MDAnalysis code that builds the backbone (N, CA, C; Angstrom):
import MDAnalysis as mda
import numpy as np

u = mda.Universe.empty(657, n_residues=219, atom_resindex=np.repeat(np.arange(219), 3), trajectory=True)
u.add_TopologyAttr("name", ["N", "CA", "C"] * 219)
u.add_TopologyAttr("resid", np.arange(1, 220))
u.add_TopologyAttr("resname", ["MET", "GLY", "ILE", "PHE", "GLY", "ARG", "LYS", "ARG", "ARG", "THR", "PRO", "ASP", "GLU", "GLU", "GLU", "PRO", "ARG", "GLY", "ARG", "HIS", "ALA", "ALA", "ALA", "GLU", "PRO", "GLU", "ASP", "LEU", "GLU", "GLU", "ASP", "TYR", "GLU", "GLU", "PRO", "GLN", "PRO", "VAL", "VAL", "THR", "ASP", "GLY", "PRO", "PHE", "ASP", "ILE", "ALA", "ASP", "ALA", "PRO", "GLU", "ASP", "GLU", "VAL", "PRO", "ARG", "ILE", "ASP", "LEU", "GLY", "SER", "VAL", "ARG", "VAL", "PRO", "VAL", "PRO", "ASP", "GLY", "ALA", "GLN", "VAL", "GLN", "VAL", "GLU", "MET", "ASP", "PRO", "ALA", "ALA", "GLY", "GLY", "VAL", "ARG", "ALA", "VAL", "HIS", "VAL", "VAL", "THR", "PRO", "GLN", "GLY", "GLN", "ILE", "THR", "VAL", "SER", "GLY", "TYR", "ALA", "ALA", "PRO", "ARG", "SER", "GLY", "GLY", "LEU", "TRP", "GLU", "GLU", "VAL", "ALA", "ALA", "GLU", "LEU", "SER", "GLU", "GLN", "LEU", "ARG", "LYS", "ASP", "GLY", "ALA", "LYS", "VAL", "THR", "SER", "GLY", "GLN", "GLY", "GLU", "TRP", "GLY", "LEU", "GLU", "LEU", "SER", "ALA", "VAL", "ILE", "GLY", "ASP", "VAL", "ALA", "LEU", "ARG", "PHE", "VAL", "GLY", "VAL", "ASP", "GLY", "PRO", "ARG", "TRP", "MET", "LEU", "ARG", "GLY", "VAL", "ILE", "ALA", "GLY", "PRO", "GLN", "SER", "LEU", "ALA", "ALA", "GLU", "ALA", "PRO", "GLY", "VAL", "LEU", "ARG", "ASP", "ILE", "VAL", "ARG", "ASP", "THR", "ILE", "VAL", "ILE", "ARG", "GLY", "ASP", "ALA", "PRO", "MET", "PRO", "VAL", "ARG", "SER", "PRO", "LEU", "PRO", "ILE", "THR", "LEU", "PRO", "ASP", "ALA", "VAL", "ALA", "GLN", "HIS", "ILE", "ALA", "GLU", "GLN", "GLN", "GLN", "ALA", "GLN", "ALA"])
u.atoms.positions = np.array([
    [-28.718, 22.357, 73.205],
    [-28.273, 21.176, 73.527],
    [-28.167, 21.095, 75.362],
    [-28.481, 19.916, 75.612],
    [-28.152, 19.880, 77.108],
    [-27.768, 18.719, 77.715],
    [-27.348, 18.623, 79.055],
    [-26.875, 17.213, 79.458],
    [-27.588, 16.952, 80.568],
    [-28.054, 15.655, 80.261],
    [-28.944, 14.996, 81.488],
    [-28.077, 14.136, 82.367],
    [-28.096, 14.212, 83.581],
    [-27.366, 13.475, 84.818],
    [-28.328, 13.003, 85.433],
    [-27.992, 11.688, 86.057],
    [-28.805, 11.188, 87.309],
    [-28.178, 11.640, 88.636],
    [-28.612, 12.075, 89.241],
    [-28.189, 12.350, 90.860],
    [-27.618, 11.086, 91.713],
    [-26.551, 10.990, 92.225],
    [-26.342, 10.013, 92.908],
    [-26.964, 10.200, 94.448],
    [-27.628, 9.385, 94.984],
    [-27.886, 9.399, 96.248],
    [-27.059, 8.661, 97.189],
    [-26.653, 9.429, 98.602],
    [-26.112, 8.825, 99.486],
    [-26.708, 7.823, 100.119],
    [-25.968, 6.998, 101.076],
    [-26.757, 5.945, 101.876],
    [-27.618, 6.479, 102.636],
    [-27.469, 7.529, 103.392],
    [-28.342, 8.177, 104.308],
    [-29.795, 8.905, 103.431],
    [-29.615, 9.006, 102.046],
    [-30.648, 9.797, 101.436],
    [-31.426, 8.323, 100.921],
    [-31.006, 7.210, 100.768],
    [-31.558, 6.130, 99.829],
    [-32.967, 5.703, 100.850],
    [-34.143, 5.642, 100.065],
    [-35.384, 5.292, 100.757],
    [-35.927, 3.809, 100.593],
    [-36.773, 3.226, 101.195],
    [-37.094, 1.930, 100.832],
    [-38.104, 1.951, 99.797],
    [-38.018, 0.758, 98.870],
    [-38.903, 1.062, 97.767],
    [-39.668, -0.263, 97.656],
    [-40.563, -0.474, 98.414],
    [-41.287, -1.652, 98.463],
    [-42.679, -1.400, 97.578],
    [-43.334, -2.489, 97.641],
    [-45.046, -2.289, 96.715],
    [-45.681, -1.064, 97.282],
    [-45.514, -0.558, 98.459],
    [-46.220, 0.375, 98.908],
    [-45.324, 1.821, 98.722],
    [-44.394, 1.692, 98.462],
    [-43.567, 2.750, 98.347],
    [-43.244, 3.457, 96.856],
    [-44.485, 3.666, 96.051],
    [-44.535, 4.361, 94.800],
    [-43.955, 5.723, 94.539],
    [-43.137, 6.026, 93.702],
    [-42.549, 7.338, 93.632],
    [-43.566, 8.380, 93.408],
    [-43.377, 9.368, 93.965],
    [-44.364, 10.346, 93.666],
    [-43.832, 11.324, 92.474],
    [-44.775, 12.103, 91.650],
    [-44.235, 12.823, 90.662],
    [-42.955, 13.679, 91.100],
    [-43.283, 14.266, 92.388],
    [-42.028, 15.351, 92.971],
    [-40.681, 14.637, 93.191],
    [-40.926, 13.185, 93.470],
    [-39.626, 12.428, 93.740],
    [-38.920, 12.439, 92.455],
    [-39.735, 11.942, 91.466],
    [-38.780, 11.899, 89.823],
    [-38.366, 13.301, 89.606],
    [-39.165, 14.254, 89.808],
    [-38.640, 15.675, 89.509],
    [-37.191, 16.027, 89.861],
    [-37.200, 15.533, 91.489],
    [-35.945, 15.686, 91.966],
    [-34.692, 14.816, 91.781],
    [-35.061, 13.887, 91.278],
    [-34.181, 12.767, 90.870],
    [-33.588, 13.165, 89.701],
    [-33.903, 14.013, 88.859],
    [-33.063, 14.400, 87.550],
    [-32.718, 15.749, 87.630],
    [-31.635, 15.993, 87.110],
    [-31.052, 17.467, 86.964],
    [-31.757, 18.066, 85.969],
    [-31.967, 19.465, 85.784],
    [-32.403, 20.092, 84.813],
    [-31.380, 20.222, 83.738],
    [-31.927, 20.299, 82.438],
    [-30.443, 20.293, 81.337],
    [-29.647, 21.408, 81.593],
    [-28.534, 21.335, 81.437],
    [-27.247, 22.305, 81.599],
    [-26.854, 22.725, 80.326],
    [-26.938, 23.975, 79.706],
    [-26.248, 24.498, 78.475],
    [-24.716, 23.562, 78.325],
    [-24.375, 23.592, 77.074],
    [-22.976, 23.292, 76.776],
    [-22.275, 24.334, 76.449],
    [-21.328, 24.989, 77.506],
    [-20.647, 26.062, 76.938],
    [-19.348, 25.560, 76.003],
    [-19.168, 26.308, 74.965],
    [-17.968, 25.775, 74.014],
    [-17.363, 27.104, 73.835],
    [-16.134, 27.202, 74.206],
    [-15.318, 28.597, 74.231],
    [-14.264, 28.309, 72.836],
    [-14.211, 29.654, 71.961],
    [-13.848, 29.695, 70.695],
    [-12.275, 29.508, 70.752],
    [-11.738, 29.418, 69.470],
    [-12.354, 29.818, 68.332],
    [-13.296, 28.674, 67.823],
    [-14.058, 28.727, 67.217],
    [-15.108, 27.684, 66.554],
    [-14.993, 27.184, 65.209],
    [-15.226, 25.983, 65.362],
    [-15.559, 25.305, 63.927],
    [-16.852, 25.425, 63.255],
    [-16.819, 25.582, 62.169],
    [-18.286, 26.129, 61.336],
    [-19.539, 25.060, 62.117],
    [-19.071, 23.981, 62.616],
    [-20.040, 22.933, 62.782],
    [-20.506, 23.425, 64.355],
    [-19.635, 24.305, 64.955],
    [-20.176, 24.520, 66.384],
    [-20.355, 26.030, 66.554],
    [-20.251, 26.816, 65.792],
    [-20.439, 28.132, 65.502],
    [-21.791, 28.617, 66.299],
    [-21.640, 29.610, 67.258],
    [-22.767, 30.195, 67.719],
    [-23.772, 31.127, 66.786],
    [-24.523, 31.029, 67.403],
    [-25.750, 32.050, 66.602],
    [-25.852, 33.434, 67.297],
    [-24.853, 34.066, 67.215],
    [-24.756, 35.743, 67.912],
    [-24.629, 36.846, 66.934],
    [-24.527, 37.844, 67.687],
    [-24.569, 39.233, 66.815],
    [-23.287, 39.635, 66.619],
    [-22.202, 38.867, 67.106],
    [-20.798, 39.561, 66.878],
    [-20.564, 39.848, 65.395],
    [-20.209, 41.211, 65.160],
    [-19.705, 41.417, 63.788],
    [-18.265, 40.990, 63.292],
    [-18.415, 40.128, 62.561],
    [-17.422, 39.420, 61.780],
    [-17.041, 39.744, 60.119],
    [-16.196, 39.658, 59.685],
    [-15.940, 39.950, 58.055],
    [-15.539, 38.672, 57.773],
    [-16.372, 38.154, 56.594],
    [-16.156, 36.911, 56.036],
    [-15.363, 36.685, 55.064],
    [-14.342, 35.901, 55.363],
    [-12.922, 35.546, 54.414],
    [-12.768, 34.356, 53.906],
    [-14.372, 33.874, 53.980],
    [-14.307, 32.328, 53.127],
    [-13.959, 31.305, 54.289],
    [-12.561, 30.928, 54.480],
    [-12.480, 30.333, 55.293],
    [-12.221, 30.685, 56.880],
    [-12.036, 31.741, 57.221],
    [-12.329, 32.219, 58.178],
    [-13.299, 33.469, 58.544],
    [-14.269, 33.571, 59.618],
    [-14.908, 34.856, 59.949],
    [-14.238, 35.465, 61.302],
    [-13.514, 36.589, 60.882],
    [-13.076, 37.065, 61.940],
    [-13.762, 38.268, 62.551],
    [-13.643, 38.601, 63.803],
    [-14.510, 39.907, 64.561],
    [-13.915, 41.067, 64.204],
    [-14.448, 42.006, 64.055],
    [-13.994, 43.166, 63.935],
    [-14.515, 44.184, 64.881],
    [-13.737, 44.378, 66.018],
    [-14.385, 45.310, 67.019],
    [-14.642, 46.788, 66.673],
    [-15.239, 47.269, 67.407],
    [-15.713, 48.416, 67.331],
    [-14.427, 49.747, 67.570],
    [-14.136, 50.476, 66.461],
    [-13.058, 51.200, 66.637],
    [-11.938, 50.771, 65.717],
    [-12.138, 49.489, 65.113],
    [-11.203, 48.619, 64.036],
    [-11.631, 48.928, 62.750],
    [-10.415, 48.972, 62.214],
    [-10.347, 48.976, 60.803],
    [-9.756, 47.823, 59.885],
    [-10.118, 47.541, 58.923],
    [-9.856, 46.184, 58.019],
    [-8.802, 46.543, 57.095],
    [-7.672, 45.837, 56.855],
    [-6.786, 46.334, 55.679],
    [-6.671, 44.965, 54.950],
    [-6.707, 45.237, 53.651],
    [-6.532, 44.044, 52.752],
    [-4.857, 43.984, 52.254],
    [-4.050, 42.999, 52.307],
    [-2.822, 42.969, 51.664],
    [-2.950, 41.969, 50.545],
    [-2.651, 42.603, 49.221],
    [-2.654, 41.770, 48.226],
    [-1.376, 41.386, 48.141],
    [-1.520, 40.449, 46.926],
    [-0.129, 39.581, 46.380],
    [0.266, 40.230, 44.665],
    [0.909, 40.822, 44.413],
    [0.947, 41.329, 43.062],
    [1.445, 40.133, 42.366],
    [2.094, 39.216, 42.746],
    [2.761, 38.366, 41.848],
    [1.567, 37.190, 41.636],
    [1.020, 36.795, 42.582],
    [-0.199, 35.722, 42.631],
    [-1.498, 36.275, 42.228],
    [-1.817, 37.633, 42.297],
    [-2.796, 38.358, 41.867],
    [-4.051, 38.124, 42.778],
    [-3.629, 37.865, 44.103],
    [-4.782, 37.202, 44.920],
    [-4.573, 37.967, 46.514],
    [-5.206, 37.742, 47.481],
    [-4.994, 38.175, 48.510],
    [-4.058, 37.289, 49.560],
    [-3.002, 38.332, 50.159],
    [-2.053, 37.707, 50.520],
    [-2.622, 37.664, 52.174],
    [-3.175, 38.531, 52.906],
    [-3.539, 38.536, 54.106],
    [-4.462, 39.529, 54.450],
    [-5.408, 39.570, 55.486],
    [-6.575, 40.336, 55.927],
    [-6.000, 40.764, 57.365],
    [-5.867, 42.277, 57.517],
    [-5.603, 42.683, 58.891],
    [-6.539, 43.330, 59.518],
    [-6.584, 43.144, 60.832],
    [-7.497, 44.003, 61.641],
    [-6.858, 45.279, 62.386],
    [-7.029, 46.030, 62.242],
    [-5.985, 47.318, 62.893],
    [-6.923, 47.892, 64.120],
    [-6.286, 47.459, 65.289],
    [-6.797, 48.335, 66.461],
    [-5.466, 49.298, 67.125],
    [-6.462, 49.937, 68.055],
    [-5.620, 50.809, 68.726],
    [-4.236, 50.271, 69.264],
    [-4.252, 49.201, 69.650],
    [-3.383, 48.371, 70.358],
    [-2.315, 47.589, 69.365],
    [-2.899, 47.517, 68.061],
    [-1.578, 47.063, 67.032],
    [-2.391, 46.292, 65.992],
    [-1.850, 45.683, 65.087],
    [-2.330, 44.953, 63.796],
    [-2.433, 43.631, 64.125],
    [-3.590, 43.128, 63.978],
    [-3.860, 41.669, 64.137],
    [-4.085, 40.911, 62.745],
    [-3.438, 39.692, 62.719],
    [-3.747, 39.085, 61.605],
    [-4.128, 37.567, 61.930],
    [-5.183, 36.972, 61.415],
    [-5.598, 35.820, 62.052],
    [-5.868, 34.886, 60.753],
    [-4.968, 33.683, 60.705],
    [-4.768, 32.701, 59.639],
    [-5.534, 31.737, 60.219],
    [-5.712, 30.752, 59.030],
    [-6.165, 29.386, 59.056],
    [-5.186, 28.540, 58.248],
    [-4.976, 27.208, 58.694],
    [-4.042, 26.528, 58.014],
    [-4.523, 24.937, 58.165],
    [-4.626, 24.107, 56.859],
    [-4.902, 22.735, 57.235],
    [-4.128, 21.731, 58.015],
    [-4.398, 21.082, 58.821],
    [-3.842, 20.610, 59.971],
    [-4.164, 19.168, 60.099],
    [-3.530, 18.020, 60.768],
    [-3.672, 16.598, 60.741],
    [-5.086, 16.447, 61.670],
    [-5.419, 15.319, 61.442],
    [-6.512, 15.038, 62.419],
    [-5.969, 14.719, 63.944],
    [-4.576, 14.369, 63.946],
    [-4.158, 14.267, 65.245],
    [-3.777, 15.444, 66.256],
    [-3.882, 16.499, 65.311],
    [-3.409, 17.820, 65.910],
    [-2.166, 18.283, 66.401],
    [-1.801, 19.060, 67.410],
    [-0.429, 19.364, 67.616],
    [0.385, 19.983, 66.651],
    [0.031, 20.786, 65.359],
    [0.453, 21.350, 64.711],
    [1.198, 22.478, 65.220],
    [0.197, 23.202, 65.991],
    [0.731, 24.727, 66.724],
    [2.188, 24.369, 67.415],
    [2.290, 23.348, 68.085],
    [3.655, 23.424, 68.849],
    [4.929, 23.355, 67.900],
    [4.710, 22.696, 66.654],
    [5.741, 22.506, 65.736],
    [5.858, 23.693, 64.887],
    [4.838, 24.148, 64.533],
    [4.739, 25.940, 64.028],
    [5.764, 26.863, 65.109],
    [5.115, 26.746, 66.452],
    [5.606, 27.927, 67.165],
    [7.160, 27.396, 67.412],
    [7.626, 26.510, 67.206],
    [8.990, 26.281, 67.694],
    [10.103, 26.419, 66.380],
    [9.508, 26.263, 65.041],
    [10.006, 26.949, 63.973],
    [10.083, 28.408, 63.983],
    [8.740, 29.282, 64.033],
    [8.788, 30.575, 64.261],
    [9.681, 31.089, 65.370],
    [9.866, 30.547, 66.176],
    [10.594, 30.849, 67.525],
    [12.095, 30.950, 66.901],
    [12.421, 29.884, 66.506],
    [13.889, 29.751, 65.673],
    [13.965, 31.028, 64.514],
    [13.092, 31.163, 64.028],
    [13.022, 31.996, 62.681],
    [13.303, 33.583, 63.377],
    [12.479, 33.748, 64.431],
    [12.641, 35.140, 64.959],
    [13.853, 35.266, 65.629],
    [14.444, 34.528, 66.242],
    [15.599, 34.618, 66.764],
    [16.902, 35.068, 65.707],
    [16.734, 34.226, 64.502],
    [17.699, 34.616, 63.570],
    [17.526, 35.854, 63.134],
    [16.318, 36.396, 63.149],
    [16.181, 37.658, 62.661],
    [16.471, 38.993, 63.663],
    [16.875, 38.360, 64.738],
    [17.366, 39.510, 65.752],
    [16.556, 39.786, 66.913],
    [15.428, 38.807, 66.932],
    [14.401, 39.262, 67.963],
    [14.615, 38.385, 69.310],
    [14.284, 39.195, 70.111],
    [14.183, 38.513, 71.617],
    [12.844, 37.922, 71.812],
    [12.862, 36.398, 72.172],
    [11.744, 35.916, 71.929],
    [11.613, 35.000, 73.364],
    [10.352, 35.208, 73.915],
    [10.088, 34.334, 75.238],
    [8.771, 33.524, 75.026],
    [8.477, 32.580, 75.538],
    [7.400, 31.652, 75.592],
    [6.718, 31.333, 76.974],
    [5.508, 31.255, 76.505],
    [4.524, 31.007, 78.151],
    [3.355, 30.454, 77.778],
    [2.525, 30.246, 78.753],
    [1.172, 29.583, 78.501],
    [0.058, 30.640, 78.729],
    [-0.826, 30.350, 77.663],
    [-2.223, 31.339, 77.564],
    [-3.386, 30.752, 77.289],
    [-4.388, 31.270, 77.051],
    [-5.679, 30.848, 77.286],
    [-5.783, 29.170, 76.539],
    [-4.803, 29.004, 75.333],
    [-4.882, 28.002, 74.614],
    [-3.811, 27.000, 74.665],
    [-2.947, 27.331, 75.422],
    [-1.404, 26.636, 75.665],
    [-0.187, 27.529, 75.243],
    [0.531, 27.198, 74.521],
    [1.624, 27.795, 74.171],
    [1.604, 29.192, 73.406],
    [2.342, 30.327, 73.938],
    [1.941, 31.779, 73.434],
    [3.518, 32.058, 73.101],
    [3.703, 32.948, 72.254],
    [5.119, 33.317, 71.761],
    [5.088, 35.046, 71.850],
    [6.073, 35.728, 72.547],
    [6.308, 36.913, 72.557],
    [7.728, 37.334, 71.967],
    [7.491, 38.371, 71.006],
    [8.814, 38.775, 70.486],
    [8.925, 40.538, 70.489],
    [10.334, 40.831, 70.740],
    [10.595, 42.221, 70.455],
    [11.451, 42.465, 69.557],
    [11.148, 43.130, 68.285],
    [11.960, 43.672, 67.217],
    [12.077, 45.200, 67.118],
    [12.963, 45.603, 67.540],
    [13.019, 47.208, 67.366],
    [12.302, 47.628, 68.376],
    [11.101, 48.598, 68.014],
    [10.324, 49.189, 68.810],
    [8.865, 48.396, 68.575],
    [8.773, 47.327, 68.098],
    [7.608, 46.565, 67.752],
    [7.578, 45.164, 68.420],
    [6.457, 45.206, 69.334],
    [6.160, 44.067, 70.468],
    [5.334, 43.112, 69.564],
    [5.177, 42.061, 69.483],
    [4.686, 41.085, 68.940],
    [4.369, 39.857, 69.789],
    [2.797, 39.099, 69.320],
    [2.329, 38.103, 70.381],
    [1.684, 37.260, 69.449],
    [1.751, 35.894, 69.691],
    [1.604, 34.939, 68.635],
    [0.720, 33.923, 69.564],
    [-0.626, 33.557, 69.010],
    [-1.232, 32.550, 69.738],
    [-1.617, 31.380, 68.545],
    [-1.729, 30.294, 69.069],
    [-2.217, 29.102, 68.108],
    [-3.486, 28.491, 68.915],
    [-4.033, 27.707, 67.877],
    [-4.998, 27.086, 68.281],
    [-5.170, 25.819, 67.610],
    [-5.187, 24.498, 67.918],
    [-5.498, 23.272, 67.005],
    [-6.980, 23.027, 67.106],
    [-7.453, 23.020, 65.729],
    [-9.068, 22.353, 65.976],
    [-8.985, 21.270, 64.961],
    [-10.463, 20.739, 64.796],
    [-10.306, 19.752, 63.780],
    [-9.976, 19.974, 62.283],
    [-8.921, 19.291, 62.006],
    [-8.248, 19.498, 60.916],
    [-8.030, 20.853, 60.204],
    [-7.952, 21.792, 61.510],
    [-7.369, 23.063, 61.098],
    [-6.457, 23.476, 62.301],
    [-5.702, 24.629, 61.816],
    [-4.869, 25.274, 63.047],
    [-5.105, 26.599, 62.888],
    [-5.152, 27.360, 63.816],
    [-5.608, 28.842, 63.575],
    [-4.376, 29.553, 64.342],
    [-3.867, 30.547, 63.366],
    [-2.871, 31.401, 64.215],
    [-3.184, 32.537, 64.355],
    [-3.088, 33.390, 65.442],
    [-3.094, 34.710, 65.605],
    [-2.033, 35.478, 66.067],
    [-1.832, 36.849, 65.330],
    [-0.696, 37.622, 65.649],
    [-0.876, 39.075, 66.084],
    [-0.375, 39.838, 66.890],
    [-0.876, 41.184, 66.899],
    [0.638, 41.785, 66.930],
    [0.920, 42.586, 66.219],
    [2.404, 43.570, 66.247],
    [1.933, 44.968, 66.368],
    [2.328, 45.426, 67.713],
    [2.011, 47.038, 67.767],
    [3.321, 47.702, 68.586],
    [3.107, 48.926, 69.064],
    [4.309, 49.516, 69.880],
    [4.604, 48.882, 71.151],
    [5.799, 49.051, 71.723],
    [6.076, 48.392, 72.652],
    [5.410, 48.876, 74.180],
    [5.095, 50.166, 73.643],
    [4.336, 50.851, 74.840],
    [2.858, 50.227, 75.282],
    [2.374, 49.686, 74.060],
    [0.966, 49.075, 74.530],
    [1.189, 47.571, 74.305],
    [2.170, 46.911, 74.908],
    [2.439, 45.564, 74.951],
    [1.815, 44.806, 75.691],
    [1.369, 45.397, 76.859],
    [0.378, 44.817, 78.235],
    [-0.985, 44.701, 77.685],
    [-1.380, 45.637, 76.767],
    [-2.922, 45.496, 76.380],
    [-3.060, 44.527, 75.210],
    [-1.983, 44.195, 74.611],
    [-1.865, 43.939, 73.012],
    [-2.660, 42.234, 73.213],
    [-1.894, 41.579, 74.140],
    [-2.608, 40.045, 74.249],
    [-3.731, 40.085, 74.285],
    [-4.483, 40.430, 75.404],
    [-5.969, 40.662, 75.862],
    [-6.620, 40.761, 74.430],
    [-6.545, 41.893, 73.573],
    [-7.337, 42.255, 72.483],
    [-7.051, 41.101, 71.339],
    [-5.888, 40.525, 71.309],
    [-5.648, 39.420, 70.251],
    [-6.502, 38.097, 70.698],
    [-6.666, 37.889, 71.989],
    [-7.320, 36.827, 72.600],
    [-8.722, 36.917, 72.316],
    [-9.153, 38.023, 72.585],
    [-10.583, 38.067, 72.044],
    [-10.959, 37.976, 70.692],
    [-10.265, 38.465, 69.962],
    [-10.756, 38.267, 68.529],
    [-10.157, 36.889, 68.174],
    [-9.314, 36.167, 68.670],
    [-9.011, 34.675, 68.076],
    [-10.212, 33.941, 68.820],
    [-10.685, 34.109, 69.881],
    [-11.753, 33.411, 70.522],
    [-13.165, 33.433, 70.125],
    [-13.334, 34.579, 69.348],
    [-14.729, 34.690, 68.364],
    [-14.613, 34.499, 67.064],
    [-13.584, 34.100, 66.575],
    [-13.239, 33.725, 65.135],
    [-14.166, 32.343, 64.838],
    [-14.574, 32.071, 63.451],
    [-15.098, 30.952, 63.206],
    [-14.332, 30.393, 61.993],
    [-13.958, 29.152, 62.109],
    [-13.119, 28.461, 60.940],
    [-14.131, 27.815, 60.130],
    [-13.758, 27.768, 58.511],
    [-14.913, 26.815, 57.869],
    [-13.446, 26.277, 57.216],
    [-13.039, 25.158, 57.529],
    [-12.030, 24.156, 56.943],
    [-12.533, 23.444, 55.582],
    [-13.853, 23.171, 55.261],
    [-14.101, 22.689, 54.194],
    [-13.695, 20.943, 54.269],
    [-14.380, 20.418, 53.114],
    [-13.989, 18.773, 53.119],
    [-12.946, 18.520, 52.346],
    [-12.552, 19.114, 51.278],
    [-11.441, 19.187, 50.574],
    [-9.874, 18.806, 51.081],
    [-9.662, 17.713, 50.763],
    [-8.449, 17.227, 51.234],
    [-7.155, 18.305, 50.888],
    [-6.569, 18.799, 51.902],
    [-5.120, 19.643, 51.563],
    [-3.998, 19.098, 52.337],
    [-2.676, 19.620, 51.604],
    [-1.514, 19.323, 52.259],
    [-1.544, 19.926, 53.342],
    [-1.168, 19.323, 54.587],
    [-0.833, 19.980, 56.114],
    [0.228, 21.048, 56.062],
    [-0.428, 22.251, 56.590],
    [0.168, 23.581, 56.828],
    [-0.226, 24.249, 55.668],
    [-1.059, 23.780, 54.682],
    [-1.525, 24.783, 53.667],
    [-2.371, 25.536, 54.087],
    [-2.278, 27.140, 53.891],
    [-3.232, 28.094, 54.208],
    [-4.406, 27.825, 53.768],
    [-5.492, 28.017, 54.402],
    [-6.994, 28.181, 53.952],
    [-7.091, 29.240, 53.207],
    [-7.839, 29.089, 51.999],
    [-7.973, 29.875, 51.152],
    [-8.601, 31.237, 51.523],
    [-8.390, 32.536, 51.099],
    [-8.866, 33.750, 51.662],
    [-9.843, 34.209, 50.411],
    [-11.078, 34.682, 50.786],
    [-12.071, 35.348, 49.676],
    [-12.606, 36.718, 50.356],
    [-12.918, 37.769, 49.624],
    [-13.190, 38.888, 50.221],
    [-14.860, 38.808, 49.945],
    [-15.247, 39.683, 50.883],
    [-16.664, 39.780, 50.627],
    [-16.871, 40.963, 49.375],
    [-18.149, 40.568, 48.638],
    [-18.164, 40.957, 47.198],
    [-17.828, 42.623, 47.347],
    [-18.570, 43.502, 48.223],
    [-18.268, 45.042, 48.707],
    [-16.832, 45.116, 48.781],
    [-15.853, 44.360, 49.340],
    [-14.664, 44.654, 49.597],
    [-13.732, 44.500, 48.317],
    [-14.160, 43.390, 47.733],
    [-13.497, 43.047, 46.327],
    [-13.760, 43.909, 45.364],
    [-14.693, 44.708, 45.274],
    [-15.222, 45.511, 44.373],
    [-14.404, 46.867, 44.538],
    [-14.440, 47.317, 45.838],
    [-13.710, 48.381, 46.204],
    [-12.331, 48.342, 45.747],
    [-11.635, 47.159, 46.293],
    [-10.338, 47.121, 45.630],
    [-10.178, 47.099, 44.255],
    [-11.015, 46.481, 43.598],
    [-10.794, 46.521, 41.998],
    [-11.031, 47.763, 41.645],
    [-11.742, 48.689, 42.036],
    [-12.085, 49.988, 41.672],
    [-10.844, 50.931, 41.988],
    [-10.045, 50.606, 42.846],
    [-8.968, 51.445, 43.444],
    [-7.937, 51.109, 42.527],
    [-7.569, 49.669, 42.067],
    [-6.996, 49.448, 41.186],
    [-6.900, 50.063, 39.860],
    [-7.940, 50.162, 39.595],
    [-8.364, 50.563, 38.128],
    [-8.192, 52.080, 38.006],
    [-8.302, 52.868, 38.957],
    [-7.941, 54.327, 39.256],
    [-6.435, 54.432, 39.399],
    [-5.701, 53.344, 39.803],
    [-4.464, 53.725, 39.871],
    [-3.791, 53.376, 38.637],
    [-4.296, 52.450, 37.842],
    [-3.894, 52.340, 36.777],
    [-3.985, 53.201, 35.573],
])
């Protein structure tokens, strides 16, 4: 996809165009810009997802990058019998990326961030806010654990990412989190969903089979 734009001529560059001043092919080529690629920074809606070679784990509603040296951990919900969350564990900390249904008007992340900040403070955390790549980011410290939250409002979805790790690596953690969020692909689907509803998580067949075998062995 490219953008075609016509260059504006300054008064000094204007040339007379009479009946004997026909444009040469070279003039026409210089009069138009070459197509410029449209660069879209992530995270991506599935409609705008790039065709790249980034390794991602397909969780149904989100496709999350897994960097070299990282591990994937699945947190099950025994009560509901499903998946509660999927974490990407990196040397800098545990990263969780989650998608939620959001209104078309956007703005859900600021509401969620305000509530999250209040709850963290009630839990005894020291919370600070700042501006990051996509706007508002939250930092929190609870005991020896440092947390960083980022959020992105997309078309009818909101993506939230969090990294939890040791305070000694708190300076490195935000960059690792942003890299993973930036390359995440969101598949919202067309089904109507209440605002703030978590987008459903499904595991790849190989991962689901491995977990089922582990559960059978434990039983």
